[in-house]
C-alpha positions as CSV (number, residue, x, y, z in Angstrom):
1,E,0.0,0.0,0.0
2,P,1.5,3.4,-1.0
3,P,2.2,5.8,1.9
4,R,-0.5,8.4,2.6
5,R,0.3,12.1,2.0
6,D,0.3,14.3,5.0
7,T,-2.3,17.0,4.3
8,R,-1.7,19.0,7.5
9,P,-0.8,22.7,7.1
10,G,2.9,23.2,7.0
11,A,3.6,19.5,6.3
12,P,6.7,18.9,4.1
13,P,6.1,17.7,0.5
14,P,6.5,14.0,-0.2
15,A,10.0,12.8,-1.1
16,S,10.5,12.3,-4.8
17,P,12.0,9.0,-6.0
18,R,15.7,8.8,-6.4
19,A,16.7,10.5,-9.7
20,R,18.3,8.1,-12.2
21,P,21.8,9.0,-13.3
22,L,22.0,10.9,-16.6
23,H,24.3,8.3,-18.2
24,D,21.9,5.5,-17.2
25,A,19.0,7.3,-18.7
26,M,20.8,7.9,-22.0
27,A,22.0,4.3,-22.3
28,P,19.8,1.9,-20.5
29,E,21.2,-1.0,-22.4
30,A,24.6,-0.3,-21.1
31,E,23.8,-1.2,-17.5
32,G,25.7,-4.0,-15.8
33,G,24.8,-5.4,-12.4
34,R,24.2,-8.4,-10.3
35,R,21.1,-10.4,-11.1
36,G,20.4,-13.7,-9.2
37,G,23.7,-13.4,-7.4
38,R,25.7,-13.4,-10.6
39,R,27.3,-10.5,-12.4
40,H,26.4,-10.1,-16.0
41,I,28.4,-7.7,-18.1
42,H,26.4,-5.9,-20.8
43,G,28.4,-2.7,-21.4
44,P,30.2,0.1,-19.5
45,Q,28.1,2.8,-17.9
46,T,30.7,5.4,-18.8
47,P,33.5,5.4,-21.4
48,C,36.7,4.3,-19.8
49,V,39.9,5.0,-21.8
50,P,42.3,3.4,-19.3
51,C,40.4,0.1,-19.5
52,G,40.5,0.2,-23.3
53,V,44.2,0.9,-23.3
54,A,45.0,-1.9,-20.8
55,S,42.9,-4.4,-22.7
56,G,44.4,-3.5,-26.0
57,L,47.9,-3.7,-24.7
58,M,47.5,-7.2,-23.3
59,V,45.8,-8.7,-26.3
60,T,48.2,-7.0,-28.8
61,A,51.2,-8.3,-27.0
62,V,49.9,-11.9,-27.2
63,L,48.8,-11.7,-30.8
64,N,51.7,-9.7,-32.3
65,P,53.3,-12.7,-34.1
66,W,50.0,-13.4,-35.8
67,D,49.7,-9.8,-36.9
68,R,53.2,-9.7,-38.4
69,A,52.9,-13.0,-40.2
70,L,49.6,-12.0,-41.8
71,Y,51.1,-8.7,-43.1
72,L,54.2,-10.3,-44.5
73,A,52.2,-13.2,-46.1
74,M,50.0,-10.6,-47.8
75,V,52.8,-8.4,-49.0
76,R,55.2,-11.2,-50.1
77,Q,52.3,-13.3,-51.4
78,T,53.4,-16.3,-49.5
79,C,51.7,-18.9,-47.4
80,F,50.6,-17.7,-44.0
81,F,52.7,-20.5,-42.3
82,D,55.8,-19.8,-44.3
83,R,58.8,-19.9,-42.0
84,S,60.1,-16.5,-43.2
85,N,56.8,-14.9,-41.9
86,W,57.4,-16.1,-38.4
87,R,61.0,-15.2,-37.9
88,Q,61.5,-12.5,-35.3
89,P,57.8,-12.6,-34.3
90,Y,58.1,-9.7,-31.9
91,R,59.9,-7.4,-34.2
92,G,58.1,-4.0,-34.3
93,V,56.1,-5.1,-31.2
94,F,56.6,-1.6,-29.6
95,Q,54.9,0.2,-32.5
96,T,52.2,-2.4,-32.6
97,I,51.5,-2.1,-28.9
98,V,51.4,1.7,-29.2
99,Q,49.0,1.6,-32.1
100,R,46.8,-1.2,-30.9
101,G,46.8,0.1,-27.4
102,L,45.7,3.6,-28.5
103,S,43.3,2.1,-31.0
104,S,41.5,0.0,-28.4
105,G,41.8,2.8,-25.9
106,L,40.1,5.2,-28.3
107,Y,37.7,2.8,-30.2
108,F,35.6,1.4,-27.4
109,P,35.1,4.5,-25.3
110,L,34.7,6.5,-28.6
111,E,32.1,4.0,-29.8
112,E,30.1,4.5,-26.5
113,A,30.3,8.3,-26.7
114,C,29.5,8.5,-30.5
115,S,26.5,6.1,-30.0
116,R,25.1,8.3,-27.3
117,W,25.8,11.5,-29.3
118,T,24.2,10.2,-32.5
119,G,21.5,8.1,-30.7
120,S,22.4,5.1,-32.9
121,A,24.8,2.2,-32.2
122,A,25.4,1.8,-35.9
123,A,26.2,5.4,-36.6
124,G,28.4,5.5,-33.4
125,G,30.3,2.5,-34.6
126,Q,31.0,4.0,-38.0
127,L,32.0,7.4,-36.6
128,A,34.3,5.8,-34.1
129,G,35.9,3.8,-36.8
130,V,36.5,6.8,-39.0
131,I,38.0,8.9,-36.2
132,N,40.1,6.1,-34.9
133,G,41.5,5.1,-38.3
134,A,42.3,8.7,-39.3
135,L,44.1,9.5,-36.0
136,L,46.2,6.4,-35.9
137,N,47.1,6.0,-39.6
138,P,50.6,7.5,-39.2
139,I,51.4,5.1,-36.4
140,A,50.1,2.2,-38.5
141,L,52.2,3.3,-41.5
142,V,55.4,3.3,-39.4
143,K,54.5,-0.1,-37.9
144,H,54.0,-1.7,-41.3
145,Q,57.3,-0.2,-42.5
146,N,59.2,-1.8,-39.7
147,W,57.5,-5.2,-40.3
148,G,58.7,-5.2,-43.9
149,A,62.1,-3.7,-43.5
150,K,65.2,-5.9,-43.9
151,E,67.0,-4.4,-41.0
152,G,65.6,-3.5,-37.7
153,A,65.0,0.2,-36.9
154,S,63.4,2.1,-34.1
155,F,60.1,4.0,-34.4
156,L,61.9,7.3,-34.5
157,Q,64.4,6.1,-37.1
158,T,61.7,4.8,-39.4
159,S,59.6,8.0,-39.0
160,T,62.6,10.2,-39.7
161,H,63.5,8.1,-42.8
162,L,60.0,8.5,-44.2
163,Y,59.9,12.2,-43.5
164,Q,63.3,12.8,-45.2
165,H,62.3,11.0,-48.4
166,S,58.6,12.1,-48.7
167,G,57.9,14.9,-46.3
168,L,54.9,15.2,-43.9
169,K,52.4,14.1,-46.6
170,V,53.7,10.5,-46.4
171,F,52.0,10.0,-43.0
172,S,48.6,10.5,-44.7
173,R,49.4,7.6,-47.1
174,G,46.7,5.0,-47.0
175,I,44.3,7.1,-44.9
176,T,41.4,7.0,-47.4
177,A,41.5,3.2,-47.6
178,T,41.8,3.1,-43.8
179,I,38.8,5.3,-43.3
180,F,36.6,3.2,-45.6
181,R,37.8,0.0,-44.0
182,D,37.2,1.1,-40.4
183,A,33.8,2.7,-41.2
184,I,32.6,-0.6,-42.7
185,F,34.0,-2.6,-39.8
186,G,32.7,-0.3,-37.2
187,L,29.2,-0.6,-38.7
188,C,29.2,-4.4,-38.7
189,F,30.8,-4.7,-35.3
190,S,28.2,-2.4,-33.7
191,F,25.5,-5.0,-34.5
192,R,26.8,-7.1,-31.6
193,K,25.0,-4.8,-29.2
194,T,21.7,-5.6,-30.7
195,M,22.2,-9.3,-29.8
196,R,22.8,-8.6,-26.1
197,S,20.2,-9.0,-23.4
198,P,20.2,-8.8,-19.6
199,G,21.3,-12.1,-18.1
200,Q,22.9,-13.3,-21.3
201,D,25.7,-15.8,-20.9
202,E,29.2,-14.4,-21.5
203,R,30.1,-17.2,-23.9
204,T,27.1,-16.3,-26.1
205,T,28.2,-12.6,-26.0
206,F,31.8,-13.5,-26.9
207,M,30.7,-15.6,-29.8
208,G,28.4,-12.8,-31.0
209,S,31.3,-10.3,-30.9
210,M,33.5,-12.7,-32.9
211,A,30.8,-13.3,-35.5
212,F,30.2,-9.6,-36.2
213,A,33.9,-8.8,-36.1
214,A,34.4,-11.6,-38.7
215,L,31.6,-10.2,-40.9
216,G,33.1,-6.7,-40.7
217,T,36.5,-8.1,-41.6
218,V,35.2,-9.9,-44.7
219,L,33.3,-6.9,-46.0
220,S,36.1,-4.5,-45.4
221,S,38.9,-6.8,-46.7
222,P,39.2,-5.2,-50.1
223,F,40.0,-1.8,-48.5
224,N,42.4,-3.6,-46.1
225,Y,44.2,-5.1,-49.1
226,I,44.5,-1.7,-50.8
227,R,45.7,-0.2,-47.5
228,N,48.5,-2.8,-47.1
229,V,49.6,-2.4,-50.7
230,T,49.7,1.3,-50.3
231,Y,51.8,1.0,-47.2
232,A,54.2,-1.5,-48.9
233,S,54.5,0.7,-52.0
234,I,56.8,3.0,-50.2
235,L,59.1,0.1,-49.2
236,A,59.4,-0.9,-52.8
237,T,61.3,2.3,-53.7
238,D,63.7,4.6,-51.9
239,A,62.0,7.6,-53.4
240,P,58.5,9.0,-52.9
241,T,55.8,7.6,-55.1
242,T,54.3,9.9,-57.6
243,R,51.1,7.9,-58.3
244,S,47.9,9.2,-56.8
245,L,45.8,7.1,-54.5
246,R,43.2,6.6,-57.2
247,S,45.7,5.4,-59.8
248,L,47.3,3.1,-57.2
249,V,43.9,1.6,-56.3
250,E,43.0,1.1,-59.9
251,A,46.3,-0.6,-60.7
252,T,46.1,-2.8,-57.6
253,L,42.5,-3.9,-58.4
254,R,43.3,-4.5,-62.1
255,E,46.3,-6.7,-61.1
256,F,44.2,-8.5,-58.5
257,V,41.3,-9.3,-60.9
258,A,43.8,-10.3,-63.7
259,D,45.5,-12.8,-61.4
260,A,42.2,-14.2,-60.3
261,R,41.1,-14.8,-63.9
262,K,44.3,-16.7,-64.6
263,Q,43.2,-19.5,-62.4
264,D,42.0,-22.6,-64.2
265,T,38.7,-23.1,-62.3
266,G,36.3,-21.1,-60.2
267,L,37.3,-23.1,-57.1
268,K,40.9,-22.1,-57.6
269,A,40.0,-18.5,-58.3
270,A,38.0,-18.5,-55.0
271,H,41.0,-20.0,-53.2
272,F,43.3,-17.4,-54.7
273,I,41.0,-14.6,-53.5
274,Q,40.8,-16.1,-50.1
275,E,44.5,-16.6,-49.8
276,R,45.4,-13.1,-51.2
277,L,43.0,-11.3,-48.9
278,K,44.0,-13.6,-46.0
279,L,40.3,-14.0,-45.1
280,G,40.8,-17.2,-43.2
281,W,43.5,-16.4,-40.7
282,G,43.1,-12.7,-41.0
283,T,39.4,-12.9,-40.3
284,A,40.1,-15.2,-37.3
285,R,42.7,-12.8,-36.0
286,V,40.4,-9.8,-36.0
287,A,37.4,-11.8,-34.7
288,V,39.3,-13.3,-31.8
289,G,41.3,-10.1,-31.0
290,M,38.3,-7.7,-31.0
291,A,36.1,-10.1,-29.0
292,M,38.8,-10.5,-26.4
293,V,39.4,-6.7,-26.1
294,D,35.6,-6.2,-26.0
295,L,35.2,-8.7,-23.1
296,M,38.1,-7.3,-21.1
297,Y,37.0,-3.7,-21.7
298,R,33.5,-4.4,-20.5
299,S,34.7,-6.4,-17.5
300,C,37.2,-3.7,-16.5
301,C,34.6,-0.9,-16.8
302,T,32.0,-2.8,-14.9
303,Y,34.5,-3.5,-12.1
304,F,35.4,0.2,-11.7
305,N,31.8,1.4,-12.1
306,D,30.7,-1.0,-9.4
307,G,33.4,0.4,-7.1
308,G,35.7,-2.7,-7.4
């Protein structure tokens, strides 16, 4: 039975119910709490950059050999398991950790903020991908340069070498392909949020994140291929390239299609496309990595939002 209101003269007004925090009202689907004595993690209540950075650093350190082998296999057009791709597996790991750490540290909090700002998880995922890709493109360029170089060099040495030969404009190389790639991926990866519900098992959530990350990787793979070829084109010569991005993309796609048509059968052509784009192991790498960072990020944010 609800409490009766005191109607006597001078009686204080009834107490209003406790106001709901603003961030909870804006994002009710992001609440995480204890139900039935068990904690279920649905999403962070507030964007947490330190949690993103820490999660990205740990996952990147573990998966760096996988990243490097994928890039070298794509550039050298060799088998993923070729021994040469797995030599010095932690070469360039510092640049990778810096880029991936910043990428994760920015992407997940940025996705939360952009989703609330736009009122759409899909638009927020796309916008976060575009901003993230544009900001971190210079670091990604230097990282890929170190991976493909014959002799080891520090981040500063590689950056200085690129600047001396091509000027500041070299650090924008590949940014267009990166933006398109990350926008497509961000859109697909954001769909994982539509599959979550209160009380959902974490294994189901993890598999859902992997599935949508894999979908985003497949759909954005043509732009990823163009991006890697654009990065590697600077390695091929010791002088700045004079081709525009458009001509480079056209030449790359023409060569790719021509090589696919040279295959004897449709099955071989499909295998060629899969191998060249590294859809198998490349897709698995992104799916596993993003799902791991997503889980660790949400767990970390929930821990701190609940006061430890």
